[in-house]
C-alpha positions, 0 to 999 in steps of 0.5 A: 241886129247890126246896130246891136252888134255895133253897140256891143263892139263899142262897149268891148273896145271901151272895156279893152282900152280902159287901161290906156291913159286918155290924157287931155284934149291938148295932149291926148294919151294912147287911149284917147282915139280908141275911146273916141271911136268906141263912143261914136260906134256906140252912138251910131249903133244905137241910132241904127238900132232904133231906126231899124224898123224903117228899112226893108227886110234883108230878104227884100233888098237887091244885091245888084251892087254885090260884085262892085262891093266885092271888087272894092273889098278885094282891092283894099285887101290887096293894098293892105297885104302889100302896104308894108312890103311895097311902101305907102306911096306905091301901095296907095297910088296903086290902090287909088288907080285901081279903084278909079280906073277898074271900078269907077272906069275913069280916065287913066291919066286923070286918075293917075294925076289925082291919085298921085296928088292925094297920096303925096299930100297925105304923105307930106302931112304924115311926114312933116306935120304929124312927124309919123313915119310911114313904111318905105318900099323897095325903092326907098320911098 
């Protein structure tokens, strides 16, 4: 069932992005990425659909990780809500810290060093290499 839903979603995205110019690989247009993601969604959804019979029925699956999954969804939802207000750097460092310290129970100092390093490398890539602006927070970064 999920595979068919992914195929249908990919087809819908393809239909909705039909007016956008695809461009070329050397100079992609606005429709390049949506069509690429839609194609991958269709292919992987079809693979999921064809292999669905190999998995256990939904009623027999264990839901032991449900709490863990809800915490991940909650933290990422909070980061999404704060992204434009708090800015990229503050929001992403807080999200990585929350995921590593609260959910994965990692050492705070190591998690902070890792979080700041990953976020700053990502920020640098977007600002200097891709020349794409990111939201700034109340402190100007």
